[in-house]
N, C-alpha and C positions, 0 to 999 in steps of 0.2 A: 139651374140657378147658381150652383156652386162655382161653375166655370166663369159665369158672369162676374161674380164677386172677385174672383182671382184677376180677371182682366181689369176691373175697376181699380184694384189695388196697384197693379202694375202701371196703369196710366197715371194714377195719382202720384205714385213714387217718381215717375218720369217728370211730371209737372213740377214737383218739388225740386228736382235737380235743375230743371230749366230756370226756375225762379232764383235759385242760388247762383247760377251762372250769370243771370241778368244782374243780380245785385253786385256781383264781382265786376262785371262789365261797367256798371255805373260808377263804382268806386275807382276803377282804373281810369275811366273817362274824366272823372272829377279831378283826379290827381295828376294826370299826364296829358290830357287833351284840352280840356276846358281852358280857354284863354291862350292857347298856344297859337303860333303863327298860322298853322294849317286850319285850326278851328276858326280864327278870324277870317281867313280866306273863304271858308265855307259860308260864314255869315254874309260876307261881302257878295259872294256868288249867289246867295239866296235872295238878296234884296236889290242890289244895284241893277241887274238886268231887267227887273220888273219896272223900276223907275224909268230906265231908258226906253223900254217898250211903251210905257204909258205915254211918253212924249212923242215917239215916232209912229205909233200905231195909226192906222187909218180909222179915224173916229167913227165913221158910219158903220164900220165892220167890227166894232168892239165885241158885241154880243156873240157874233159868229166865231170870231177868233178865240174868245174865252171858252166857248163850247168845244171847239177843237182842242184847245189847250188842256182842258180838264180831261178830255178823252185820252190825250197823250200822257198826261200825268198818271191816270189810272192804269194804263197799259204798262208804262215804265215802272211804276211801283210794283205791280203784280209780277212782272218778269224779273225785276231785281230781287224781290223777296224769294222767288223760287230759286234763282241762281245762287243766292246766298245760302238759303236753307239746305240745298242739296250739295253744297260745298264746291260749286264751280268757281266762285270768287268770294271775296269779302272786302269790307272797307275798314279802314283804321281810324281815321280822324272824323268821326261822326259829329255833325252839328247837334243832333239830338241823339243821346246815347241809346234809347230803347228802340230806335228804328234800325232794322237791319240794312236799310238802303242808305245811299248817300243823298240826303235831302236836296242839296243844290242841283244835282244832276237830274233827278226825277221830277222835282217840283218847279224847277226854273230853267235850267239849260236846255233840256230836251224839248219841253213844250214851247218855250219862247223861240228857239231856233226854228222849229217847224212853223210857228205862227208868223215869224218874220219872212221865212221863205215863201209861205203861202200869200202873204200880203204884197210883197214886192214882185213885180213882173208876173202878175197872176196868169197871163196868157202864155207864159213859157212852158215848155214841155215838162210835165210833172215827173216823168221818169228820169229826166236829166237832173232835176232838183233832188229827187229821191236818191239817186246815185251819188250826187255831190254831198248830200247830207250824210249818207251812210259812210262814205269814204272819210269825210271830215270827222265824224263821230268815232269811227273805228280805228283810223290810223293817225289821227292827231289828238283828239280828246282822251281816248283811253290810254294811249302811251304816255301822254302828259301826266295824267293822274297816277299812272303807275310809277313814273319817274319821281313824282312828288311823294310817293309811298302812301298815298291815300287809298288807292285801289290795288288789290292783290289778285290778279287772275290766276288762281291755283290750277284749275283744270279747264282753262278757257284760252282761246287764241283770239286775237283781235279780228281776224278774218271771219270767225264764226258770227260776229256781230253784224257784218255787212248785210246779209239777206234779211235779218231781223229788222235792222234800221230802215231798209228799203220798204219792207212791209208796213212798218209803223208809219212812215211818211205817206205812203200811197193810201193807206186806210184813212189817215187824217185828211188827205186831199179829197178822197171820196166823200168823207163826212162833211167837208167844207162846201160841197156842191149841193147838199140837201136843202130843199126849200119848202118842204111840206110842214110848216109850222103854223099853227093858228093859236090865237090867245085862248088861255084856259077860262078866262072870265069873258062871258059873252057880251058884256057891256062895252068892251073895247073894240 
């Protein structure tokens, strides 16, 4: 039991340090990021693509596309948090300061790009679309956000993202083919 108390004290001390660093991060964000040009760009990238998608989406497939989109969001956020927390990369101009991920990328750009690719030319080869998506994400989007100084790939190379992006696209494609849904309410 004595060892357990020691572990608890160490963990609690570590949590206190993390909370202090988060407080400092929020202070820096408020003073240097909030309302900056790159912050406004993040707000714009978080909202406008959804508005465009809402207009161009295939209306009959809205539920299916959102289902796939939320899956992509979940995977993107999870992988982004892991990469950030183990020091592979980090983001500078957060839209929301307490999130370690770049909100526009994980919650808008990744899922919407995949949703649009799935929707248009649905009979095209999914592997070609996956490769196109991976190359576009890895060699256009990541370098662009690095150039803007939003994204800092510390121990990461753009090439490492290619197979991950292909896997995300292909798993989203597979999910989009699922048809075994029935209403939870038997009255419908």
